[in-house]
C-alpha positions in Angstrom: 20.9 34.4 -31.7 24.5 35.2 -32.5 26.8 32.4 -31.8 23.9 29.9 -31.5 21.8 30.1 -34.6 21.9 31.8 -38.0 24.7 34.3 -37.2 28.3 33.8 -36.2 29.2 34.8 -32.7 31.3 37.8 -32.1 33.7 39.1 -29.4 33.6 42.8 -29.0 35.0 45.1 -26.4 31.8 47.1 -26.2 28.2 46.4 -26.9 24.8 48.1 -26.3 21.8 46.6 -24.6 18.9 47.7 -22.4 19.8 47.7 -18.7 16.7 45.7 -18.0 18.2 42.7 -19.9 21.3 42.4 -17.7 21.8 39.9 -14.9 24.4 40.8 -12.3 27.0 38.1 -11.5 28.5 38.4 -8.0 32.3 38.7 -8.1 32.8 35.3 -6.3 30.8 33.5 -9.0 32.5 35.0 -12.0 34.8 32.1 -12.6 31.7 30.0 -13.0 29.5 32.5 -14.9 30.1 30.6 -18.1 27.9 27.8 -16.6 24.9 30.1 -16.2 23.5 29.7 -19.7 23.6 25.8 -19.7 22.1 25.9 -16.2 19.2 28.1 -17.5 18.0 25.1 -19.5 17.4 23.2 -16.3 16.0 26.2 -14.5 13.4 26.9 -17.2 12.6 23.2 -17.6 12.0 22.9 -13.8 9.9 26.1 -13.7 7.7 24.6 -16.4 7.5 21.3 -14.5 6.2 23.1 -11.3 3.7 25.1 -13.3 2.4 22.0 -15.2 2.3 19.8 -12.1 0.1 22.4 -10.3 -2.6 20.3 -11.9 -2.0 17.7 -9.2 -1.0 17.4 -5.5 2.5 16.5 -6.7 5.1 18.8 -5.3 6.0 18.7 -1.6 4.2 21.4 0.4 5.7 20.8 3.8 7.1 24.1 5.2 10.9 24.2 5.1 11.2 21.2 2.7 12.2 21.5 -1.0 9.4 21.0 -3.5 11.0 17.9 -4.9 11.2 16.0 -1.7 9.7 12.5 -2.0 9.9 12.6 -5.8 12.3 10.7 -8.1 14.1 12.3 -11.1 16.1 10.6 -13.8 18.6 12.7 -15.8 19.6 11.4 -19.2 23.2 12.2 -20.0 26.3 13.3 -18.1 27.4 16.2 -20.1 27.4 19.7 -18.8 23.7 20.2 -19.3 22.9 16.9 -17.7 25.2 17.3 -14.7 24.0 20.9 -14.0 20.4 19.6 -14.4 21.2 16.8 -11.9 22.6 19.3 -9.4 19.5 21.4 -9.8 17.3 18.3 -9.1 19.3 17.4 -6.0 19.1 21.0 -4.8 15.3 20.9 -5.2 15.1 17.7 -3.1 14.6 15.1 -5.8 16.0 11.6 -5.4 18.2 12.0 -8.5 19.6 9.4 -10.9 21.9 10.1 -13.8 21.6 7.6 -16.6 24.5 7.8 -19.0 26.5 5.7 -21.4 29.9 5.0 -19.8 30.2 2.2 -17.2 31.6 3.0 -13.8 34.2 3.8 -12.6 34.7 7.0 -14.5 35.2 10.7 -13.7 31.6 11.8 -14.5 30.2 9.1 -12.3 32.4 10.2 -9.4 31.4 13.8 -9.9 27.7 13.0 -10.0 27.9 10.9 -6.8 29.9 13.6 -5.0 26.9 15.9 -4.9 24.4 13.3 -3.9 23.0 11.9 -7.1 23.3 8.2 -8.2 25.0 7.2 -11.5 23.7 4.3 -13.5 25.3 3.1 -16.8 23.2 2.4 -19.9 25.7 -0.3 -20.8 24.9 -2.1 -17.5 21.2 -1.4 -17.0 18.3 -1.5 -19.4 15.5 1.1 -19.1 13.2 -1.5 -17.6 15.9 -2.4 -15.0 16.4 1.3 -14.4 12.7 1.7 -13.6 12.8 -1.3 -11.2 15.7 0.2 -9.4 14.4 3.8 -9.2 10.7 3.1 -8.6 8.0 5.4 -9.9 9.9 7.9 -12.1 8.3 11.3 -11.5 10.5 13.4 -13.7 12.9 12.7 -16.6 15.2 15.5 -17.6 16.6 14.6 -21.1 20.0 16.0 -21.8 21.5 13.5 -24.2 20.1 14.4 -27.6 19.6 10.8 -28.6 16.0 10.0 -29.5 16.2 6.2 -29.2 17.5 6.3 -25.6 14.9 9.0 -24.7 11.9 7.1 -26.0 13.1 3.9 -24.5 13.2 5.5 -21.1 9.9 7.3 -21.7 8.2 3.9 -21.9 9.0 3.6 -18.1 7.9 7.1 -17.0 5.8 6.7 -13.9 2.3 7.7 -12.9 1.7 11.4 -13.2 5.2 11.8 -14.5 6.7 14.6 -16.6 9.3 14.1 -19.4 11.3 17.2 -20.3 13.1 17.2 -23.7 16.1 19.6 -24.1 18.2 17.8 -26.7 18.0 18.3 -30.5 19.0 15.1 -32.3 20.4 15.2 -35.9 17.6 15.1 -38.5 19.1 12.0 -40.2 18.1 8.5 -39.3 14.9 6.8 -38.1 13.9 4.9 -35.0 11.1 2.5 -34.3 8.7 3.3 -31.5 6.1 1.3 -29.6 3.6 4.1 -30.4 0.5 2.4 -29.1 2.1 1.7 -25.7 3.5 5.2 -25.4 0.1 6.7 -26.1 -1.6 4.4 -23.7 0.8 5.3 -21.0 0.4 9.1 -21.6 -3.4 8.8 -21.2 -3.7 6.1 -18.5 -0.8 7.2 -16.4 -1.7 10.9 -16.7 1.8 11.9 -18.1 3.1 15.0 -19.7 5.8 15.6 -22.3 7.3 19.1 -22.7 10.2 20.5 -24.7 12.1 23.6 -23.6 14.5 26.0 -25.3 15.6 29.7 -24.9 15.5 30.7 -21.3 14.1 34.0 -20.1 15.5 36.5 -17.6 13.9 34.7 -14.7 15.8 31.5 -15.6 19.1 33.4 -15.7 18.4 34.9 -12.3 17.6 31.5 -10.9 20.8 30.1 -12.5 23.0 32.7 -10.8 21.2 32.1 -7.5 21.7 28.3 -7.8 25.3 28.6 -8.9 25.8 30.3 -5.5 24.1 27.4 -3.8 26.2 24.9 -5.7 29.4 26.8 -4.6 28.3 26.7 -1.0 27.2 23.1 -0.9 29.5 21.4 -3.4 32.5 23.7 -4.2 34.7 20.8 -5.5 31.9 19.4 -7.7 31.1 22.8 -9.2 34.8 23.3 -10.0 35.0 20.0 -11.7 32.2 20.7 -14.1 34.7 22.9 -16.0 37.3 20.4 -17.1 39.9 22.9 -18.4 40.4 26.5 -19.4 42.2 27.1 -22.7 43.7 30.2 -24.4 41.9 31.6 -27.4 44.6 30.3 -29.9 43.6 26.7 -29.1 40.0 27.2 -30.4 40.5 25.1 -33.6 41.6 22.0 -31.8 38.8 22.3 -29.3 36.1 22.7 -32.0 37.4 20.1 -34.4 39.2 17.6 -32.2 37.8 14.7 -30.1 35.6 15.9 -27.2 37.1 15.3 -23.8 36.1 16.1 -20.3 32.8 17.8 -19.4 33.0 21.5 -20.1 36.0 23.1 -21.8 36.2 26.9 -21.6 38.1 29.3 -23.8 39.5 32.2 -21.7 39.7 35.5 -23.5 42.0 38.3 -22.3 43.8 38.2 -19.0 
């Protein structure tokens, strides 16, 4: 996994791969193609959710309605993975809430609400209060990488709910869990926990398809997911400086 794990990334003018592994990006989507990979995390996660929840009469089966209609989703975190996950949930019909650290008003909250999700600040609302406000939480899409927040929210996952982990917290540190209550909830509320990593080609195809839908429905919101585009020579400041915005992109070449 060059550029992700074990090996440094590389930028070459030419490379060789099997044609079957390529995914075509339409010309009009190429400015946003860099968002395809982070979007595949949500695409694969949601594909697993549909497959797992086939155990129940859970998804909406009304013709012409999205499968998530009538269900409630909570997205943890308002970074690029969280925001793209929230857009995917809204697209699939979920009543979607983004639960993130910063209090309103802020740019991320405004962006989230511009495509139909609701933004709730961790600083202003406890997980218990979140559950009261949302109602039965059918899906939690974790995109924050903080175990304490994740397990605190898991305590309030609803009946027949699914919790999808995508974040990888640092190995250092410990947290205390109400293990007995978590286990009781998993059994008595018929819940599922799933982790997801490394999307397949189907997820990339779905990501390109949904980027097209995002562009049609929420062109301004999609454009704001990319906070800034920087020349290659600015890479050191971007990698070592304080993180700002949502998704900063390094542009290579013309």
